[in-house]
Structures are given as structure tokens and as C-alpha cells.
C-alpha positions in Angstrom: -165.4 47.3 101.3 -163.9 43.9 102.3 -160.1 43.8 102.3 -160.4 40.0 101.8 -162.3 40.4 98.5 -160.1 40.1 95.4 -161.0 42.5 92.6 -160.3 42.1 89.0 -158.8 45.6 88.8 -157.7 48.2 91.4 -157.4 51.8 90.1 -155.3 54.0 92.3 -156.2 57.6 91.9 -159.6 59.1 90.9 -158.3 61.9 88.7 -159.1 62.2 85.1 -157.3 59.1 83.8 -158.2 57.0 86.9 -162.0 57.6 87.0 -162.2 57.1 83.2 -160.2 53.9 83.3 -162.2 52.5 86.2 -165.5 53.3 84.5 -164.6 51.9 81.2 -163.2 48.7 82.7 -166.4 48.2 84.8 -168.5 48.8 81.7 -166.6 46.0 80.0 -167.4 43.5 82.8 -164.5 43.8 85.3 -165.0 44.2 89.0 -163.2 47.4 89.8 -162.1 49.1 93.1 -161.3 52.8 92.7 -159.2 54.3 95.6 -158.5 58.0 96.1 -156.9 60.1 98.8 -159.4 62.9 98.5 -162.9 63.2 100.0 -165.6 62.7 97.3 -166.5 66.4 97.2 -162.9 67.3 96.2 -162.2 64.4 93.8 -159.3 65.0 91.5 -157.7 67.5 93.7 -154.0 67.4 92.9 -152.5 68.8 96.1 -153.2 71.0 99.1 -153.7 74.0 96.8 -156.5 72.4 94.8 -156.9 71.4 91.2 -153.8 73.3 90.2 -153.7 73.2 86.4 -153.8 75.4 83.3 -157.3 73.8 82.7 -157.0 73.7 78.9 -157.9 70.8 76.7 -158.1 70.3 72.9 -161.6 69.7 71.6 -160.3 66.7 69.7 -159.6 64.9 73.0 -163.1 65.5 74.3 -164.4 64.2 71.0 -162.3 61.1 71.4 -163.8 60.4 74.9 -167.3 61.0 73.6 -166.7 58.4 70.9 -165.2 55.9 73.4 -167.8 56.3 76.1 -170.8 58.2 74.9 -170.1 60.9 77.5 -170.9 64.4 76.4 -169.6 67.6 78.0 -171.2 71.1 78.4 -171.6 73.7 81.1 -170.5 73.7 83.9 -167.6 71.4 83.3 -166.7 73.3 80.1 -166.2 76.8 81.3 -165.2 78.5 78.0 -164.6 77.5 74.4 -161.5 79.0 72.8 -160.7 79.2 69.1 -157.1 78.2 69.5 -153.8 78.5 71.4 -151.2 81.0 70.2 -147.6 81.1 71.2 -145.9 84.5 71.0 -142.2 85.3 70.7 -140.4 87.2 73.5 -140.7 90.6 71.7 -144.4 89.8 70.9 -143.9 90.5 67.2 -144.5 86.9 66.1 -147.2 84.4 66.9 -148.1 81.0 65.7 -151.0 78.6 66.2 -150.1 76.0 68.8 -153.3 74.1 68.8 -156.9 74.4 67.5 -160.3 74.7 69.1 -160.3 73.8 72.7 -161.9 74.4 76.1 -160.9 75.9 79.4 -162.4 73.6 82.1 -164.0 74.1 85.4 -161.7 71.4 86.7 -163.6 70.4 89.9 -166.9 70.0 87.9 -165.1 68.0 85.2 -163.5 65.6 87.7 -166.9 65.1 89.4 -168.5 64.2 86.1 -165.9 61.5 85.4 -166.3 60.1 88.9 -170.1 60.0 88.4 -169.5 58.1 85.2 -167.3 55.6 87.1 -169.8 55.1 89.9 -172.7 54.6 87.5 -170.7 52.0 85.6 -170.5 49.8 88.8 -167.2 50.8 90.2 -166.6 50.4 94.0 -165.3 53.8 95.0 -163.4 54.4 98.3 -162.4 58.0 99.0 -159.9 59.2 101.7 -157.6 56.2 101.2 -153.8 56.8 101.0 -152.1 54.3 98.7 -148.6 53.6 100.0 -147.3 51.0 97.7 -147.8 47.9 95.5 -148.1 44.3 96.7 -145.6 42.3 94.8 -145.8 38.5 94.4 -143.7 36.4 92.1 -142.6 39.6 90.2 -146.3 40.5 89.6 -148.2 43.4 91.1 -151.1 41.8 92.8 -152.7 44.7 94.8 -151.9 47.7 96.9 -151.4 48.6 100.5 -152.2 51.8 102.3 -154.2 53.6 105.0 -157.9 54.4 105.2 -159.4 57.6 106.6 -159.1 56.2 110.1 -155.3 55.6 109.5 -155.9 51.9 109.6 -153.5 49.9 107.5 -155.2 47.8 104.8 -154.3 45.7 101.8 -156.4 45.1 98.7 -155.7 42.3 96.2 -156.5 42.3 92.5 -155.4 40.7 89.3 -154.3 44.0 87.9 -153.5 47.5 89.2 -153.9 50.7 87.2 -151.6 53.5 88.5 -153.2 56.9 88.1 -151.6 58.6 91.2 -149.7 61.3 89.3 -146.1 62.3 88.6 -144.8 61.4 92.0 -146.6 58.1 92.3 -145.4 55.7 94.9 -146.6 52.7 92.8 -144.3 53.3 89.9 -141.4 54.3 92.1 -141.8 51.1 94.2 -142.1 48.6 91.3 -139.6 45.7 91.2 -136.5 46.4 89.1 -137.5 45.6 85.5 -136.7 46.4 81.9 -140.0 48.0 81.0 -141.3 50.8 83.2 -138.8 53.4 84.4 -139.2 54.2 88.1 -138.0 57.8 88.2 -138.2 61.0 86.2 -135.0 63.1 85.7 -135.3 66.5 87.4 -134.3 68.2 84.1 -137.5 66.7 82.6 -139.7 68.3 85.2 -141.3 71.8 85.0 -142.2 73.6 88.2 -145.4 75.4 87.4 -147.9 77.7 89.2 -150.9 79.8 88.5 -153.6 82.1 89.7 -157.3 82.2 88.8 -158.3 85.9 88.9 -161.3 88.0 88.3 -160.0 91.3 86.8 -160.9 94.6 85.1 -159.9 94.8 81.4 -157.6 97.7 80.9 -157.8 98.4 77.1 -157.3 95.9 74.3 -154.1 94.2 73.2 -154.4 90.6 71.9 -150.7 90.0 72.7 -151.5 90.1 76.4 -155.1 88.9 76.7 -157.4 87.5 74.1 -161.0 86.6 75.2 -161.3 84.1 72.3 -157.9 82.4 72.4 -155.4 81.0 74.9 -152.0 82.7 74.8 -148.5 81.3 75.6 -145.6 83.7 76.1 -142.2 82.3 75.2 -139.7 84.4 77.2 -136.5 82.9 78.7 -136.0 85.8 81.2 -139.6 85.7 82.5 -140.0 81.9 82.4 -136.6 80.3 81.9 -136.9 76.8 80.4 -140.7 77.2 80.2 -143.3 79.7 79.3 -146.1 81.9 80.7 -149.7 81.5 79.8 -152.9 83.6 79.8 -156.0 81.4 79.4 -159.3 83.2 79.4 -162.2 82.0 81.5 -165.8 83.0 81.5 -166.9 86.3 83.2 -163.7 88.3 83.0 -161.7 85.6 84.7 -158.3 84.3 83.7 -156.1 81.4 84.5 -152.6 83.0 84.4 -149.3 81.4 85.4 -146.0 80.1 84.2 -143.6 77.1 84.3 -139.8 77.0 84.7 -137.1 74.3 84.5 -135.0 74.4 87.6 -131.6 74.2 85.8 -132.6 77.0 83.5 -133.8 79.1 86.4 -130.5 78.6 88.3 -128.5 79.6 85.2 -130.6 82.6 84.6 -130.4 83.8 88.2 -126.6 83.3 88.3 -126.1 85.3 85.1 -128.4 88.1 86.2 -127.3 88.1 89.9 -130.9 87.4 91.0 -132.5 85.1 93.5 -135.9 84.8 91.8 -138.2 81.9 92.7 -141.1 80.4 90.8 -143.6 82.3 93.0 -142.1 85.8 92.5 -141.7 85.1 88.8 -145.4 84.3 88.6 -146.2 87.5 90.5 -143.9 89.6 88.2 -145.6 88.0 85.2 -149.0 89.1 86.3 -147.8 92.7 86.9 -146.1 92.7 83.5 -149.5 92.2 81.8 -151.0 95.7 81.2 -154.5 94.4 80.3 -155.1 92.6 83.6 -156.0 95.4 86.0 -157.0 95.1 89.6 -156.8 91.2 89.8 -158.8 89.6 92.6 -158.3 86.0 93.5 -161.2 83.8 92.4 -161.0 81.2 95.1 -164.0 79.0 94.4 -163.3 75.5 95.9 -160.2 77.1 97.5 -158.7 76.7 94.0 -157.5 80.2 93.3 -153.8 79.6 93.4 -151.3 76.7 93.4 -148.0 75.2 92.4 -147.3 71.8 91.0 -144.8 69.7 89.0 -145.2 68.4 85.5 -143.1 66.0 83.5 -142.2 67.3 80.1 -140.5 64.3 78.5 -141.8 61.5 76.2 -144.1 59.1 78.1 -142.5 56.1 79.7 -141.5 53.9 76.8 -143.5 51.1 78.3 -146.7 51.7 80.2 -147.1 48.2 81.4 -145.4 45.5 83.6 -146.6 42.3 85.1 -150.0 43.1 86.7 -149.4 46.8 86.3 -150.6 49.6 84.0 -150.0 53.3 84.3 -152.0 56.2 82.9 -151.8 60.0 82.8 -149.2 61.9 84.8 -148.0 58.7 86.5 -146.4 57.8 83.1 -145.0 61.2 82.3 -147.7 61.8 79.6 -148.0 65.6 79.4 -147.1 67.2 76.1 -143.3 68.0 76.3 -143.8 71.4 74.6 -147.0 72.7 76.2 -147.0 70.6 79.5 -150.6 70.0 78.8 -151.6 66.8 80.6 -155.4 66.7 80.4 -155.7 65.3 76.8 -153.2 62.5 77.2 -154.7 61.6 80.6 -158.1 61.2 79.0 -156.7 59.2 76.1 -154.7 56.9 78.3 -157.5 56.4 80.8 -159.8 55.2 78.0 -157.3 52.8 76.6 -156.2 51.6 80.0 -159.7 50.7 81.1 -160.5 48.9 77.8 -157.3 46.9 77.7 -157.3 46.1 81.4 -160.8 44.5 81.1 -159.7 42.5 78.1 -156.5 41.3 79.8 -158.5 40.1 82.9 -161.0 38.3 80.7 -158.3 36.5 78.8 -156.6 35.7 82.1 -153.2 37.1 81.0 -152.1 40.2 83.0 -148.4 39.6 82.2 -146.4 42.3 80.4 -147.1 40.5 77.2 -150.8 40.2 77.9 -151.0 44.0 78.6 -148.9 45.0 75.6 -151.7 46.1 73.4 -152.2 49.1 75.7 -148.7 50.3 74.7 -149.7 49.9 71.0 -153.0 51.7 71.3 -151.6 54.7 73.2 -148.6 55.0 70.9 -150.8 55.0 67.8 -153.2 57.6 69.1 -150.9 60.0 70.9 -147.6 58.8 72.2 -145.7 58.3 68.9 -145.1 62.1 68.6 -143.9 62.8 72.1 -140.2 61.9 71.7 -140.0 64.3 68.8 -141.7 67.0 70.8 -139.2 66.4 73.6 -136.3 67.1 71.2 -137.9 70.4 70.2 -138.5 71.3 73.9 -134.8 70.7 74.6 -133.7 72.7 71.6 -136.0 75.6 72.6 -134.5 75.6 76.1 -131.0 76.1 74.6 -131.7 79.4 72.9 -132.1 82.9 74.5 -134.7 85.5 73.8 -132.7 87.4 71.1 -132.1 84.2 69.1 -135.7 83.1 69.7 -137.0 86.4 68.3 -134.7 86.3 65.3 -135.2 82.6 64.7 -139.0 82.7 64.7 -138.9 85.5 62.0 -136.1 84.0 59.9 -135.9 80.2 60.4 -139.6 79.1 60.3 -142.8 80.1 58.6 -145.8 80.3 60.8 -147.0 77.0 59.3 -143.7 75.3 59.9 -143.6 76.4 63.5 -147.1 75.3 64.1 -146.4 71.9 62.7 -143.3 71.5 64.8 -145.3 72.4 68.0 -147.9 69.8 67.2 -145.3 67.1 66.6 -145.5 67.0 62.8 -142.1 67.6 61.2 -142.3 69.9 58.1 -139.8 69.9 55.3 -137.9 73.1 55.9 -137.2 75.3 52.9 -133.6 75.6 54.0 -132.1 77.1 50.9 -134.4 80.1 50.8 -133.8 80.7 54.5 -130.1 80.3 54.8 -129.2 83.7 53.2 -131.3 85.4 56.0 -129.3 83.7 58.7 -125.9 84.9 57.6 -125.9 87.9 60.0 -123.8 86.5 62.8 -122.2 83.3 64.1 -124.8 82.8 66.8 -127.6 82.9 64.3 -125.8 80.4 62.0 -125.2 78.1 65.0 -128.8 78.3 66.1 -130.0 77.6 62.6 -127.7 74.6 62.2 -129.0 73.4 65.6 -132.6 73.7 64.4 -131.8 71.5 61.4 -130.2 69.0 63.7 -133.2 69.0 66.0 -135.7 68.6 63.1 -133.7 65.7 61.7 -133.7 64.1 65.2 -137.5 64.6 65.4 -137.9 62.9 62.0 -135.7 60.0 63.1 -137.5 59.5 66.4 -140.9 59.7 64.7 -139.7 56.8 62.5 -138.4 54.8 65.5 -141.8 55.3 67.2 -143.6 54.2 64.1 -141.7 50.9 64.5 -142.7 50.4 68.2 -142.3 46.7 69.0 -145.4 44.5 68.6 -144.4 42.5 71.7 -142.1 42.8 74.7 -139.5 40.7 72.9 -138.1 43.5 70.9 -138.5 46.2 73.5 -135.1 46.4 75.1 -133.3 46.9 71.7 -135.9 49.4 70.6 -135.6 51.4 73.9 -131.8 51.5 73.6 -132.3 53.2 70.2 -134.6 55.9 71.7 -132.2 56.5 74.6 -129.2 56.8 72.4 -130.9 59.4 70.2 -132.1 61.4 73.2 -128.8 61.4 74.9 -127.2 62.8 71.7 -129.8 65.6 71.8 -129.2 66.4 75.4 -125.5 66.5 75.0 -125.8 69.0 72.1 -128.4 71.3 73.6 -127.6 72.6 77.1 -130.0 75.1 78.8 -129.0 78.6 77.9 -131.8 81.0 78.9 -129.6 84.2 79.0 
């Protein structure tokens, strides 16, 4: 590893998006340096707790990666196949399909497989390197600086940097002021999340609490204000169980109930609430049994590129705004980032314009639906349990609710529903708000279908998105209780 050597591409962060981007770029002829803060035997570790994550990914995203790379996945990295993901109302009387066939991962094994792909593709991999910031020259990112495992300060130069450092990335936050990549994520668009991986004894059978063939999501504003709880089955009577909260919603909920609950004691209460999970024992393989982390739940950054810079995965706020699922978009973005980075280097144009096709590719495959999903997330955070229970029964069919959760906006059969709503002012208001939210989702889906083909129209386009989203946030304030 020679600090004086100039690489075509530096990838910062060897998580899912980073290892995949590095491997694909190298396979396409680029010289690639992959830097990661973790030792090789704990690649992809997110924080001191471990690979803290819900570990769920849709089968369609794995199929996409197989198509792009030829990589196939099986045991041990795929721990358990699930038939679907179901969301349940607070009173547990309604459920709807949130996603189709998917997998619960053995996250450390999955990360190791992606790193192995990168190394076999010819990537120069350097573990235990702490990236501290970008090198900026003439308004272009031209490398990174940081400390190696001996705490020695070093700089590495490149034509292009791919930022895969996660939601709190120092690279995005230290970019030059620009009109393309936002440097910060609003705290109201962050979910604080935590989970346990337990072995447990099964106490009876109730598919509302634990389903060995499906992942469950519990919508409950008192238990998980501004977020939700999850029970994701794993192989061998193990479970990934946890919840996420929005800070503002938690503060409002605590104030109204006279409580001082924290994320951690809400997680513990959620585990105790579940009657099927008896005698839970921490499954602490890889010291990964428990953990807390932060997830962005907004649309991805409107632009993923700047001069000499591309972002992928959590660094670009890519997790699904409804489910907070980040594995799928991380994989999709990693694949497109690696492919487009190699092409930009070969064409000798790593300007914002030269990297723009990455924006178009990601938007077409996944990103075009996320602004609409963000609207639905904000709406959901504005209604309490009683309204949520009533609304799921009265406002939406199972099919309509499932389509909304997946980012597809159904035509609501409003006339047939309206007579069911006329049972109180709060229900009428919530129903009218749902109509408003659905119309905003439609409008934002249209706006994203007209994503600008070049940087020239981006500023005007982004102003449209921002104006629509501000109107949504002004109308829907958190109201968990």
C-alpha cells in the first residue's frame, strides 16, 4: 500500500454497498482501493455492538445482484427464507402484506462473502483504516485522508471516491458547499433502532406474535412511537427482535403519558410483551447479540454524485422510509455505483455531469418511489393507535395498504369508504389526511419520473421536491398518543 500511488477509485467503507461497488468497479477494469475501519474478520461491522440490523432482505434484491455479478447466495449467509413480511395493526386484528419472499441473513457471513468477491476481483483492501475526510482540489474530491492501524496519518489520492461509510459519514458531511449532495440529515428523519438476537422456547402458537415462516412488523405508537416493532424469525428457534422510534414522537409520547422511557427499555418491554417468546437467551455469536443504531428514513439524497464523489447505501440515506430496510437499496446502489464509477474513469470525466448516469440508474431501479414512501411514513407518524386501528379496517383494503407500503399508489375507492368514516370528527380528519397523502404520493411519483437527465435541470427539480415535502411536514405533525 503506497500512499503515493494514485488509484482510479477509492471506496471508503467495506460494508455491503462498499464491497460490492469496489468489486464491480475492479471487474470493469478500474484500479480500486477499498478502505475499512474494521479488522478483516469483522468486515461490515456497523458499530461497537456488531452488525446491528434487522437482517432482512427481499429476494428480488438478491436476484438483482446475481444478475449483475453472477454471485449466488446460500447457507450460511442466508440463514432463513421467509414467505413474506406482514404488518399488524396495534390491536392485532388487521394485517397486510408488506413485502414478498425474502431472507433473514447471517449478516457477518454475508458481509464476508461480498468482501471475498471484491478481493477476488482485484481490489486492494486495507482494513483498520479510519477515514477522516475528503481531499478537495479545485472543487473536486481527489482522495481521502485518515489514520492507519498504527494511528499514522496518511493520504490516498484517486480520480474518484465512493462513499460507503454509513449514515454518519464524514465524507458527505465534509464535502464542499454544493447544489447537489446534501451534507446533513434532519434528526426528524432519523429512527433510533435497536434489537436482540435470541434463542428462545416457543410458548404456544399465535401468528400475531411469532411466525416461523414470515417476518412480522407491529405498528403501535405507544410501544414504538414514530416507528414499529419487529419479530423476524431465524433458524433454530432464534429470533431477531427489536424496534425503532423517532425522537420527537418518543418525546411527545413520554410527555403525554408522564413517562421517561428510553429506546432500550422500550425494546425490553416489547420482548416481555410477546407471549410466544419464552425464556429468551442472548445468541451472542460474533458478539452480535444486541445493539443500537441509527437509520435515515427519508428519500435518498436527491443527487448521489458531486465532482469526484459518489455515495452509496446508508451514506446517501437510502433505507426504505417505511420499513427502514437498508440492505436492499445498499446492494442496488453498490452495484450501480461500481459500474458507473468504472465507466466514468474510463471516459476521463468524473465531474458531476460525468457521474450523472448513476443518479438515473438508481432512480429507475429503486429511488423513484422513496419520496412517496416518505410521505406515507410522515402521515403514519401523525395518527395514534385508535385512529390507526380504525383506519386500517375502514380506509384501506388489504391490497391498497400493501400497495402503499411498497410505494405503488392505488386508486382508492373513496365513495364506498366515506360512509364508513362518518363516525366522528377525528376519523373524518384522518381520512381526509389520507387522501391528501395519497395525492402527494402520486404527485411526487410523477416528479421523480421526470428526474432531470443532466445536472442542468437539477436545481429547479429539487426545489419542486422540497416544496412538496415541506407542505406534507407542515400538515402532518407527530401525534403518537
